[in-house]
C-alpha positions, 0 to 999 in steps of 0.5 A: 500499500503505497503513500506518502509520509503525510497522507494519513494527516490528510486522510483524517481532515478530508475523509474521516470528518465525524467518523465513529471513535476507533473501536478494538473490536471488529465490525458486526457483519449486518444480516442479509438485506441490511444496507448499513454498508455497502463496500469498504476500504483498507488503507494505512494511517502514516501518522499513527502507523496502523492499518485500517478498515473505513466502511461506507454506505450506499451514498458514501457516508462513513459508517464505521472505522476500524483499526488494527496492526495487522489485516488478513484476508481470506480470499475474496476480491477487491480492486485499487482505489485512489483520488488526488490529494485535495490540497494540490499536493503531488500524491494519491491516496491509495486504498483497496476496495471490496463489497460488503456483498463477498464478505462472510465475517469479520473477528479479531484473533488473539494477537489482536489483528483483523480478520476478514473471511470472504465468501467462497468463490461462486460462478456470478458471471450473470451469462457468458460471452456469446460467440457470434456477437458482432459488437459489444456496448458497455456503461456504467450504472447510475444506480444498481436499484433496479428494484426497490430491494434493500441489499442491491451491492453498489453499483459497477458496469455491465457489457452487452454483445449485440448481434448485427442486428443490434439485438442483445444476445449476451449480457454481463452484469455488476462488473469492473470494467477494464480497457486496454488499447481498444478503439471505442465510440459513444453511442445512443441517446439518454437514458440508454447511453452506451459505449461501443467496441466492434468486433474486428477491433478487439484482440481477446476479452477476458471475463471474470466474476468481478472484472471484464478486460477488453483488449484491442488489437495491438494491445499488450498481452495481460498473461505472463508465462509463470 
C-alpha cells in the first residue's frame, strides 16, 4: 500500500470527519438485506502507524472505522481505489476496496489482528460471452437499484453483446470494466447511452466474476508465463 509520509494526516482531515471512534472490536457483519454498509476500503495511517478499514453506505457516507496492527483477508476479491490529494499535493491516496456482499464475516484474533473472511467463490458471471456477437457495448450503472430491494450492491458496469441486427444476445452485469488499447465510440441517446466496440477491433476478452478486460488490436498481452 503506497502512500507518502503525511497522507495519513491528510486522510483524517479530508476523509474521516465525523467518523465513529476507533474501537478495539471488529465490525459486525450486517444480516442479509441490511444496508448498513455497501463497500469498505483498506488503508494505512502513516501518521499513527496502523492499518484501518473504513466502511461506507449506499450514499458514500462513513459508517465505520476500525484499526489493527495487521489485517488478514482470507480469499475474496478487491480492486485498487485512489484519488488525488485535495490540497494540490503531488501524491495520491491509495486504498483497496471490496464489497460488503462478498464478506462472510470479521473477527479479531488473539494477537489483536483483524481477520476478514470472504464468501467462497462461486460463479456470478450473470451470462457468458456469445461466440457470434458483432459488437459489444458497455456502460456504468448510475444506480444498481433496478428493484426496490434494500440489499443492492454498489453500482458497477455492464457489458452487452449484440448481433448484426442490434439485438442483445449476451450480458455481463456488475463488473469492473478495463479497456486496453481498444478503439471505441459513444453511441445511443439518453437514457440508453453506451460506449461501443466493434468485434474486429477486439483482440481478446478476459472475463471473471468481478471484472471484464477488453483488449484491442495491438494491445499488450496481459498473461505472463509463470
